[in-house]
C-alpha positions in Angstrom: -104.0 -42.6 -0.6 -100.6 -43.0 -1.8 -97.3 -43.7 -1.0 -94.5 -41.7 -0.5 -91.1 -40.9 -1.5 -89.0 -42.2 1.2 -85.8 -39.9 1.4 -82.6 -41.5 1.8 -79.3 -40.9 3.1 -77.5 -37.8 2.5 -80.9 -36.0 2.1 -80.5 -32.6 3.8 -84.0 -33.0 5.4 -83.1 -35.8 7.4 -80.6 -34.3 9.4 -83.1 -31.3 10.6 -85.4 -31.0 13.7 -89.0 -31.4 12.6 -91.9 -28.5 14.0 -94.5 -29.2 16.3 -98.3 -29.8 15.0 -100.0 -27.2 16.5 -103.3 -28.5 14.6 -104.0 -31.4 12.7 -105.2 -30.4 9.3 -107.3 -32.6 6.5 -103.7 -32.5 4.6 -101.7 -33.7 8.0 -104.4 -36.7 8.6 -104.6 -37.3 4.8 -100.3 -37.4 5.3 -101.1 -39.7 8.2 -102.4 -42.2 6.3 -100.2 -41.8 3.4 -97.3 -42.4 6.0 -98.9 -45.6 7.2 -99.3 -47.5 3.7 -95.7 -45.8 3.0 -94.2 -47.9 5.9 -96.2 -51.5 5.3 -95.6 -51.2 1.4 -91.8 -51.0 2.4 -92.1 -53.6 5.0 -91.5 -51.5 7.7 -92.4 -51.1 11.6 -92.3 -47.1 12.0 -92.1 -44.0 9.9 -91.3 -40.7 10.3 -92.2 -37.6 8.9 -89.1 -36.5 7.8 -88.6 -40.0 6.1 -91.0 -38.4 3.6 -89.9 -34.9 3.5 -92.3 -33.3 5.9 -90.8 -31.9 9.1 -93.5 -32.4 10.8 -93.2 -34.0 14.6 -95.1 -37.1 13.4 -94.1 -41.3 13.6 -96.6 -43.7 13.3 -95.5 -47.7 13.8 -96.8 -50.9 13.7 -94.3 -53.5 15.5 -97.2 -56.0 14.9 -96.9 -56.0 10.8 -101.0 -57.0 10.9 -101.7 -53.6 9.7 -105.0 -53.7 12.0 -104.2 -50.6 14.3 -101.1 -48.7 13.5 -100.1 -46.1 16.1 -99.7 -42.3 15.2 -97.9 -40.1 17.9 -97.7 -36.4 17.2 -95.2 -34.1 18.9 -94.0 -37.5 21.3 -91.7 -36.9 24.2 -89.8 -39.9 26.1 -91.0 -39.4 29.6 -89.1 -42.5 31.4 -86.8 -44.7 29.9 -84.9 -48.0 31.7 -83.0 -51.0 30.9 -80.6 -51.6 28.0 -81.3 -54.4 24.8 -78.6 -54.1 22.2 -79.5 -55.7 18.7 -79.4 -55.4 14.8 -81.5 -51.9 13.6 -82.3 -50.9 10.3 -83.7 -48.3 8.7 -86.1 -47.5 5.6 -83.8 -44.3 4.8 -80.9 -46.6 4.8 -82.1 -49.0 2.5 -80.0 -52.2 2.9 -77.5 -51.5 5.8 -78.6 -52.5 9.7 -75.9 -52.3 12.6 -75.7 -53.1 15.8 -77.3 -50.4 18.2 -78.0 -50.4 21.9 -81.4 -48.9 23.3 -83.2 -49.1 26.5 -85.3 -51.7 27.0 -88.0 -49.5 28.3 -89.9 -46.2 27.2 -92.8 -44.2 28.5 -94.1 -41.6 26.2 -96.0 -38.8 25.9 -97.9 -37.6 22.6 -101.6 -37.2 20.8 -103.0 -39.4 18.6 -103.9 -39.4 15.4 -107.4 -37.1 16.8 -104.5 -34.5 18.6 -105.9 -36.8 21.8 -103.1 -36.8 24.5 -101.8 -40.2 25.1 -99.2 -42.2 27.1 -97.3 -45.1 25.9 -95.1 -47.5 27.1 -93.0 -50.1 25.1 -91.1 -52.7 25.8 -88.3 -54.6 23.4 -88.7 -53.5 19.6 -91.8 -51.3 20.5 -89.2 -49.4 23.2 -86.7 -49.6 19.9 -88.3 -48.6 17.6 -89.7 -45.4 19.2 -86.4 -44.3 20.0 -85.6 -45.1 16.5 -88.6 -42.7 15.2 -88.3 -40.1 17.9 -84.8 -39.4 17.0 -86.0 -39.0 13.2 -87.8 -36.2 14.4 -84.6 -34.3 15.8 -82.7 -35.1 12.6 -80.5 -38.1 14.1 -80.2 -41.2 11.8 -79.8 -44.7 13.7 -76.3 -44.7 12.0 -74.7 -42.8 14.6 -75.2 -44.9 17.5 -74.1 -48.2 15.3 -71.4 -50.3 17.1 -68.9 -52.1 14.7 -70.1 -50.3 11.3 -73.0 -51.1 9.5 -73.1 -54.1 7.4 -75.9 -55.4 4.6 -78.9 -56.4 5.8 -79.3 -59.9 4.6 -76.0 -60.6 6.7 -77.3 -61.1 10.4 -79.7 -63.6 11.0 -81.2 -61.9 13.7 -82.9 -59.7 11.8 -85.2 -57.4 13.6 
C-alpha cells in the first residue's frame, strides 16, 4: 500500500462530478486500500476518491479513527435525511481551515461495500455529517460553499470535530 497525494482547494478535479463504479477491478481495490491508509496518515475521518485525483464514486469513512473497520461506500446515494446539526467542519483538501456548517443530523444511504455488495447505512451526528461531506465531494462540491460566517484557522475553535 502507499500514501496518495491529497488534492487541495483550487485543483479543478475537486469541482468535477465523479463517475459511477460499474466493476470493482483489482486496481480499484488497491485504490480503496490506499485511500484508507492516506486518510489515517492525514488524521482524517473520511476521504473521497476525487480528493486523491480519481474521478470515481468511492468514499472511505472511519469516524472512530480506530483503524479497525473503516466503511467503504461505492456509488452512495442519500435516500433519507432529517434533523439539523450545526458545527465546525474541516477538510483534508482545505488544510488548516474550518468553518461552521449546518448538515442533517440523520442520513440513510444506499451504496455498495468494498466487495460490491449492496449496503444501507444509517448515520447520526458525526457520521451523518461525514457522509454528507464526503458524498458532496463526489459531485464536485466542497464544504466551503456551505460555510456560515467564513473560514477560520483550524486551531482556533475549541470544539474541533
